[in-house]
Kinemage of the C-alpha trace (Angstrom):
@kinemage 1
@onewidth
@group {chain A} dominant
@subgroup {mainchain}
@vectorlist {calphas} color= white
{ca unk a 1} P 40.717 -53.868 0.127
{ca unk a 2} L 43.285 -53.941 -2.698
{ca unk a 3} L 41.873 -57.118 -4.312
{ca unk a 4} L 39.003 -58.959 -4.914
{ca unk a 5} L 37.180 -56.110 -6.522
{ca unk a 6} L 33.472 -55.205 -5.537
{ca unk a 7} L 30.609 -55.876 -7.991
{ca unk a 8} L 29.323 -52.481 -7.819
{ca unk a 9} L 32.779 -51.218 -9.233
{ca unk a 10} L 32.745 -53.447 -12.470
{ca unk a 11} L 29.415 -53.945 -13.096
{ca unk a 12} L 29.229 -52.364 -16.415
{ca unk a 13} L 33.178 -52.305 -17.168
{ca unk a 14} L 35.617 -54.723 -15.558
{ca unk a 15} L 38.711 -52.807 -17.457
{ca unk a 16} L 41.291 -50.634 -15.282
{ca unk a 17} L 40.770 -47.510 -17.064
{ca unk a 18} L 39.502 -43.963 -15.979
{ca unk a 19} L 36.392 -44.140 -18.333
{ca unk a 20} L 35.345 -47.442 -16.277
{ca unk a 21} L 32.059 -45.445 -14.468
{ca unk a 22} L 30.974 -48.019 -12.194
{ca unk a 23} L 34.478 -47.649 -10.112
{ca unk a 24} L 33.324 -44.470 -9.275
{ca unk a 25} L 30.729 -46.274 -6.843
{ca unk a 26} L 33.888 -47.405 -4.791
{ca unk a 27} L 35.820 -45.925 -1.992
{ca unk a 28} L 38.433 -48.877 -2.252
{ca unk a 29} L 41.096 -49.542 -4.514
{ca unk a 30} L 38.703 -50.927 -7.124
{ca unk a 31} L 37.559 -47.067 -7.203
{ca unk a 32} L 40.770 -45.771 -8.325
{ca unk a 33} L 41.062 -47.962 -11.443
{ca unk a 34} L 44.620 -46.119 -12.454
{ca unk a 35} L 46.045 -46.840 -9.074
{ca unk a 36} L 45.085 -50.334 -8.774
{ca unk a 37} L 46.649 -51.067 -12.553
{ca unk a 38} L 50.100 -48.911 -11.660
{ca unk a 39} L 50.111 -51.337 -8.614
{ca unk a 40} L 50.011 -53.962 -10.107
{ca unk a 41} L 51.587 -53.406 -13.221
{ca unk a 42} L 55.116 -52.037 -10.879
{ca unk a 43} L 54.701 -55.477 -9.321
{ca unk a 44} L 54.754 -57.491 -12.582
{ca unk a 45} L 57.025 -55.402 -14.159
{ca unk a 46} L 59.769 -55.544 -11.840
{ca unk a 47} L 59.134 -59.404 -11.061
{ca unk a 48} L 58.626 -58.227 -7.225
{ca unk a 49} L 58.427 -61.322 -5.179
{ca unk a 50} L 56.691 -61.916 -1.994
{ca unk a 51} L 54.420 -59.207 -1.972
{ca unk a 52} L 51.539 -59.359 1.117
{ca unk a 53} L 48.982 -56.281 0.812
{ca unk a 54} L 47.321 -55.930 4.508
{ca unk a 55} L 43.943 -53.875 4.805
{ca unk a 56} L 40.710 -53.459 6.776
{ca unk a 57} L 37.235 -51.498 6.904
{ca unk a 58} L 34.813 -53.570 5.664
{ca unk a 59} L 34.346 -55.598 8.873
{ca unk a 60} L 34.320 -59.062 6.948
{ca unk a 61} L 37.469 -60.907 6.683
{ca unk a 62} L 38.591 -61.971 3.316
{ca unk a 63} L 41.998 -63.503 1.702
{ca unk a 64} L 42.775 -63.128 -2.158
{ca unk a 65} L 45.583 -64.510 -4.275
{ca unk a 66} L 46.151 -62.997 -7.619
{ca unk a 67} L 48.205 -64.315 -9.976
{ca unk a 68} L 50.088 -62.261 -12.511
{ca unk a 69} L 51.093 -63.449 -15.520
{ca unk a 70} L 52.413 -62.138 -18.751
{ca unk a 71} L 49.440 -62.721 -21.931
{ca unk a 72} L 50.732 -66.267 -23.212
{ca unk a 73} L 49.899 -66.997 -19.672
{ca unk a 74} L 53.565 -67.274 -18.641
{ca unk a 75} L 53.398 -66.766 -14.581
{ca unk a 76} L 55.019 -63.562 -13.360
{ca unk a 77} L 54.276 -63.267 -9.426
{ca unk a 78} L 52.036 -63.806 -6.970
{ca unk a 79} L 50.432 -61.244 -4.862
{ca unk a 80} L 48.188 -61.577 -1.530
{ca unk a 81} L 45.531 -59.256 -0.484
{ca unk a 82} L 44.526 -59.742 2.986
{ca unk a 83} L 41.772 -58.033 4.465
{ca unk a 84} L 41.012 -58.270 8.233
{ca unk a 85} L 37.743 -59.093 9.975
{ca unk a 86} L 36.451 -56.798 12.889
{ca unk a 87} L 37.349 -56.643 16.525
{ca unk a 88} L 34.124 -56.059 17.371
{ca unk a 89} L 31.005 -55.362 14.663
{ca unk a 90} L 27.816 -54.847 16.144
{ca unk a 91} L 25.897 -53.369 13.155
{ca unk a 92} L 25.169 -56.055 10.608
{ca unk a 93} L 24.077 -53.525 8.391
{ca unk a 94} L 27.478 -52.121 8.132
{ca unk a 95} L 29.426 -55.190 7.569
{ca unk a 96} L 30.563 -56.526 4.221
{ca unk a 97} L 28.636 -59.685 2.694
{ca unk a 98} L 29.858 -62.198 0.528
{ca unk a 99} L 27.950 -61.156 -2.517
{ca unk a 100} L 29.559 -57.594 -3.092
{ca unk a 101} L 32.912 -59.015 -3.880
{ca unk a 102} L 33.939 -60.850 -7.210
{ca unk a 103} L 35.457 -64.145 -5.395
{ca unk a 104} L 36.937 -65.078 -8.935
{ca unk a 105} L 37.898 -63.268 -12.102
{ca unk a 106} L 40.431 -62.588 -15.034
{ca unk a 107} L 40.933 -59.255 -16.181
{ca unk a 108} L 43.780 -57.765 -18.375
{ca unk a 109} L 45.620 -54.723 -17.908
{ca unk a 110} L 48.189 -52.443 -19.474
{ca unk a 111} L 51.425 -51.128 -17.901
{ca unk a 112} L 54.296 -49.265 -19.788
{ca unk a 113} L 53.320 -50.176 -23.035
{ca unk a 114} L 52.713 -54.222 -22.038
{ca unk a 115} L 49.570 -55.858 -21.207
{ca unk a 116} L 49.078 -58.265 -18.198
{ca unk a 117} L 46.632 -60.793 -17.337
{ca unk a 118} L 45.466 -60.579 -13.534
{ca unk a 119} L 43.717 -64.024 -12.107
{ca unk a 120} L 42.157 -63.469 -8.753
{ca unk a 121} L 41.001 -66.309 -6.497
{ca unk a 122} L 39.444 -64.784 -3.133
{ca unk a 123} L 37.912 -66.689 0.004
{ca unk a 124} L 36.262 -65.839 3.169
{ca unk a 125} L 35.978 -67.223 6.625
{ca unk a 126} L 33.006 -67.376 8.134
{ca unk a 127} L 31.728 -64.052 9.322
{ca unk a 128} L 32.071 -63.125 13.118
{ca unk a 129} L 34.296 -60.951 15.201
{ca unk a 130} L 37.744 -61.259 16.309
{ca unk a 131} L 41.200 -60.793 15.912
{ca unk a 132} L 43.188 -61.070 12.131
{ca unk a 133} L 46.150 -63.075 13.569
{ca unk a 134} L 49.468 -63.298 10.755
{ca unk a 135} L 52.492 -65.766 11.301
{ca unk a 136} L 55.371 -65.866 8.825
{ca unk a 137} L 57.305 -69.127 8.999
{ca unk a 138} L 59.983 -70.686 6.725
{ca unk a 139} L 59.315 -74.209 5.471
{ca unk a 140} L 62.114 -75.633 4.027
{ca unk a 141} L 62.774 -73.290 0.987
{ca unk a 142} L 59.173 -71.927 0.815
{ca unk a 143} L 58.026 -68.915 2.935
{ca unk a 144} L 54.466 -69.235 4.506
{ca unk a 145} L 51.826 -66.959 5.899
{ca unk a 146} L 49.462 -68.614 8.426
{ca unk a 147} L 46.151 -66.034 8.449
{ca unk a 148} L 43.829 -66.787 11.526
{ca unk a 149} L 40.311 -65.798 11.718
{ca unk a 150} L 38.270 -67.111 14.693
{ca unk a 151} L 40.608 -70.347 15.192
{ca unk a 152} L 40.416 -70.973 11.865
{ca unk a 153} L 43.838 -70.771 10.208
{ca unk a 154} L 44.524 -70.565 6.109
{ca unk a 155} L 48.237 -71.042 5.062
{ca unk a 156} L 49.366 -68.866 1.958
{ca unk a 157} L 52.649 -69.676 0.543
{ca unk a 158} L 54.722 -66.789 -0.407
């Protein structure tokens, strides 16, 4: 899962630097702080729009929105990280739980001699098995992404 980050990966240090020993406790993106920083930095520095990252592995759906801003709070762009639910996950002990992730956080990071803010807000649909459906559509001047988990739809504006 690209974002949000796991509690275990930031328990001692929330920074995106290689000295963050807590990151060693994760095999997700938060376990590789340099790579996470470089991806976020490239998106922010290039003012790349309409970024949606899709992942799966934790047997638990999650939708995170990350606002990348200048240090003065000026918005740059928004990144959406969608983590799909499991099609079939009969073993509860193998599934991610809500307490594993940090649903809301703000952290700073440096990329190419510039500092940025990343403001993350994540939501999780009700636990359960089933397909995750994504539908992109144009609504006037906006692009919308509908994320459907077990009949519940969350719409993101891209």
